[in-house]
MARGU-694855 format. One record per residue (C-alpha): residue in three letters; z, y negated, x. Coordinates in steps of 0.001 Angstrom, whole numbers, plus 500000, padded with zeros to 6 digits. Layout:
% MARGU-694855
> ala,Z,Y,X $
...
This chain:
% MARGU-694855
> met,493498,457248,546832 $
> met,496209,455379,544987 $
> leu,493770,454459,542240 $
> thr,492319,457886,541665 $
> ala,495583,459840,541708 $
> pro,496863,458504,538367 $
> asp,493532,459385,536722 $
> ser,493760,462977,537915 $
> arg,497236,463232,536451 $
> val,496381,461675,533099 $
> glu,493319,463826,532322 $
> pro,495225,467154,532143 $
> ala,497836,465507,529929 $
> ala,495172,464235,527560 $
> ser,493491,467626,527451 $
> ala,496843,469252,526712 $
> gln,497362,466919,523764 $
> his,493869,467592,522430 $
> pro,493161,471279,523005 $
> gly,490087,471102,520786 $
> pro,489282,472542,517375 $
> ser,488147,475948,518619 $
> lys,491585,477553,518272 $
> glu,492033,476165,514753 $
> arg,488555,477339,513793 $
> arg,489342,480844,515013 $
> ala,492579,480845,513018 $
> trp,490805,479780,509819 $
> phe,488020,482267,510486 $
> gly,490599,485043,510864 $
> arg,492181,484111,507509 $
> leu,488901,483880,505611 $
> leu,487094,486879,507099 $
> pro,489013,489602,505154 $
> ile,488040,488091,501783 $
> thr,484436,487344,502709 $
> leu,483022,490719,501658 $
> pro,484877,490863,498280 $
> val,483728,487315,497473 $
> leu,480122,488152,498387 $
> leu,480244,491269,496211 $
> val,481562,489304,493223 $
> val,478944,486559,493704 $
> thr,476166,489156,493968 $
> trp,477508,490905,490873 $
> gln,477524,487630,488898 $
> val,474022,486662,490035 $
> ala,472674,490112,489167 $
> ala,474200,489825,485685 $
> gln,472757,486351,485097 $
> leu,469298,487435,486255 $
> gln,469585,490522,484012 $
> trp,469137,492924,486896 $
> ile,471978,494974,485420 $
> asp,472863,495906,481863 $
> thr,475866,493712,481031 $
> val,476804,496072,478195 $
> leu,477527,498820,480722 $
> ile,478446,496554,483647 $
> pro,479897,493274,482344 $
> ser,479661,490225,484561 $
> pro,482712,488925,486480 $
> gln,482768,485977,484090 $
> gln,483080,488328,481086 $
> val,485814,490354,482804 $
> leu,487727,487193,483736 $
> gln,487483,485906,480173 $
> thr,488834,489217,478863 $
> leu,491777,489104,481291 $
> val,492531,485477,480336 $
> glu,492554,486433,476651 $
> ala,494844,489397,477360 $
> ala,497157,487148,479364 $
> gly,497141,484598,476557 $
> asp,498268,487049,473876 $
> gly,500839,488613,476228 $
> ser,499401,492139,476260 $
> leu,498366,491942,479922 $
> trp,501849,490948,481098 $
> glu,503489,493602,478900 $
> asn,501247,496361,480250 $
> ala,501518,495154,483843 $
> gln,505316,495000,483621 $
> ala,505509,498536,482235 $
> ser,503246,499901,484991 $
> leu,505041,498063,487785 $
> leu,508412,499344,486580 $
> arg,507176,502949,486494 $
> trp,505420,502580,489823 $
> gly,508401,501015,491593 $
> ser,510941,503449,490129 $
> gly,508800,506506,490846 $
> phe,508056,505395,494385 $
> ala,511706,504645,495098 $
> ile,512685,508155,493969 $
> gly,509796,510080,495505 $
> gly,509539,507991,498679 $
> gly,513286,508090,499227 $
> leu,513334,511876,498892 $
> gly,510297,512097,501178 $
> ile,512059,510160,503923 $
> met,515254,512165,503456 $
> phe,513620,515615,503603 $
> gly,511143,514496,506271 $
> ser,514040,513381,508458 $
> leu,515920,516604,507800 $
> val,512946,518815,508666 $
> gly,511986,516669,511648 $
> leu,515482,516717,513129 $
> phe,516483,520313,512536 $
> arg,514359,523414,513183 $
> leu,516403,525454,510713 $
> ala,515540,522984,507938 $
> glu,511875,523250,508900 $
> gln,511995,527039,508653 $
> ile,513664,526898,505241 $
> leu,511864,523986,503556 $
> asp,508514,523181,505144 $
> thr,506545,526195,503893 $
> thr,507622,525522,500297 $
> phe,506753,521827,500535 $
> gln,503347,522565,502047 $
> met,502576,524968,499203 $
> leu,503600,522389,496601 $
> arg,501540,519718,498372 $
> thr,498325,521655,497772 $
> val,498901,521962,494009 $
> pro,496631,519406,492232 $
> his,498737,516725,490575 $
> leu,496232,516459,487728 $
> gly,496997,520051,486823 $
> leu,500722,519350,486711 $
> met,500608,516554,484151 $
> pro,500006,518749,481041 $
> leu,502818,521025,482185 $
> leu,505160,518067,482709 $
> ile,504355,516797,479214 $
> leu,505176,520222,477744 $
> trp,508445,520359,479680 $
> leu,509583,516730,479456 $
> gly,507757,515324,476434 $
> leu,505811,512077,476202 $
> gly,508585,509758,477381 $
> glu,509037,508109,480743 $
> ser,510246,511203,482596 $
> pro,506866,512911,483218 $
> lys,505375,509610,484397 $
> leu,508186,509034,486893 $
> val,507878,512626,488128 $
> met,504120,512222,488624 $
> val,504507,508958,490556 $
> gly,507362,510442,492574 $
> leu,505302,513504,493523 $
> ala,502357,511332,494542 $
> ser,504538,509261,496876 $
> phe,506781,512071,498175 $
> phe,504358,513977,500402 $
> pro,502875,511057,502404 $
> leu,506351,509900,503380 $
> tyr,507619,513424,503979 $
> leu,504738,514312,506323 $
> asn,504716,511014,508203 $
> thr,508487,510928,508628 $
> met,508550,514480,509950 $
> ala,505562,513864,512253 $
> gly,507005,510576,513481 $
> ile,510288,512215,514491 $
> arg,508598,515197,516117 $
> asn,506292,512889,518121 $
> val,509121,510892,519685 $
> asp,508789,510948,523464 $
> arg,511210,513514,524876 $
> lys,511938,511193,527806 $
> leu,513409,508588,525465 $
> val,515836,511164,524089 $
> glu,516794,512264,527608 $
> val,517430,508650,528635 $
> gly,519683,508201,525606 $
> arg,521656,511289,526523 $
> val,521970,510122,530127 $
> his,523528,506905,528832 $
> gly,526091,508904,526877 $
> leu,524795,508425,523351 $
> gly,526169,510874,520812 $
> thr,523982,512644,518277 $
> val,524406,510017,515552 $
> glu,523854,507095,517939 $
> leu,520889,508867,519488 $
> leu,519274,509264,516103 $
> arg,520049,505708,515019 $
> arg,519078,503908,518222 $
> val,516321,506091,519678 $
> val,514744,508656,517359 $
> leu,514435,506755,514076 $
> pro,513234,503447,515635 $
> ala,510587,505388,517573 $
> ala,509492,507141,514369 $
> leu,509446,503922,512306 $
> pro,505712,503142,512838 $
> ser,504755,506521,511420 $
> ile,507183,506105,508513 $
> leu,505664,502729,507622 $
> val,502169,504228,507700 $
> gly,503425,506871,505288 $
> ala,504842,504110,503083 $
> arg,501442,502385,502922 $
> tyr,499703,505630,502015 $
> gly,502461,506630,499596 $
> leu,502265,503325,497741 $
> gly,498547,503845,497189 $
> ser,499044,507443,496092 $
> ala,501732,506261,493674 $
> trp,499143,504052,491945 $
> val,496866,507083,491524 $
> gly,499719,509160,490095 $
> leu,500645,506306,487766 $
> ile,497190,505874,486270 $
> val,496880,509652,485753 $
> ala,500231,509709,483974 $
> glu,499448,506702,481781 $
> leu,496008,507983,480822 $
> met,497500,511223,479521 $
> gly,500229,509984,477244 $
> ala,501429,506373,477307 $
> thr,501728,503600,474750 $
> ser,501921,500815,477344 $
> gly,500846,500132,480894 $
> leu,497629,499385,482722 $
> gly,496511,502999,482395 $
> phe,497015,502726,478649 $
> met,494892,499564,478728 $
> leu,492090,501541,480406 $
> ser,492371,504290,477800 $
> glu,492319,501723,475010 $
> gly,489219,500080,476483 $
> gln,487487,503450,476592 $
> ala,488399,504173,472964 $
> leu,487036,500786,471889 $
> ser,483939,501077,474133 $
> arg,485056,497859,475858 $
> val,483839,498204,479419 $
> asp,485173,494731,480251 $
> ile,488726,495896,479493 $
> val,488309,498986,481684 $
> val,486843,496989,484590 $
> gly,489516,494307,484200 $
> gly,492268,496925,484367 $
> leu,490771,498431,487510 $
> ile,490581,494985,489109 $
> ile,494267,494408,488324 $
> phe,495081,497734,489991 $
> ala,493047,496749,493064 $
> ile,494658,493314,493391 $
> ala,498181,494671,492901 $
> gly,497557,497414,495452 $
> lys,496283,494905,497996 $
> leu,499284,492623,497499 $
> val,501662,495539,498034 $
> asp,499744,496569,501156 $
> val,500079,493016,502499 $
> leu,503842,493164,501936 $
> val,504120,496457,503832 $
> arg,502014,495148,506719 $
> thr,504201,492044,506841 $
> ala,507236,494311,507106 $
> glu,505485,496219,509910 $
> arg,504939,493012,511872 $
> arg,508560,492010,511338 $
> phe,510177,495299,512315 $
> leu,507686,496279,515030 $
> his,507055,492881,516604 $
> ser,508336,494052,519986 $
> arg,505703,496793,520356 $
> asp,502962,496123,522887 $
> thr,500183,498202,521351 $
> tyr,496420,498047,521292 $
> gln,495221,495690,518552 $
> gly,491475,496287,518763 $
> val,488735,494424,520554 $
């Protein structure tokens, strides 16, 4: 008994020090899985181009698109256009998204504000943004103003709707508990209502950021001398499909990076939530 007891104590310790590679494999698998499908699509695209299954004049290979982007980066035009688009996108989203959160909070918190404002906003929401751009150009000219307005409109309504819905979907019991503990109106809003509505607001931010990209490209296609949308228009005018595809890829990558940032913020601010994460 005295000889076997130490062995029984050592084995668990050794297993604790060497838990096995399965956990690390799962972690690496989880990191690589999201990019598996895009990589497979690009590889298939390249193979199809090399085997001449597709017309590379109409659908250039990934290698051709990458070479075009490298050349544009080398002469500085890519960075200049990307900087112009990012500045318009960020400024327009800050204005439109900020107003969306402000009016969404106002309408969500006060029934009188809902009666006064919501019908007008819902009517404006159904107006096609594409139809507004020629009117904005006539009113504001070809400068930066119509582009900022278009991006702001595209990002306003997702944040307005999600902020309002998030506030209205706060559990009534949470509000009652706050009142029982003597919280005033301002403290109740700051410590109960807005934190409970934050998940919905962040979802609106993710959707609004994507809609802002759509508004940006529409604005730049219809009257810009710089930006990624202008690069697409220039590629069309020159019949350079590789430039058009390269610009779209830049949009996709930038949109994904922004989405990752928002999801990182969600995990940071909502880490205490115990919600269903899928099977």
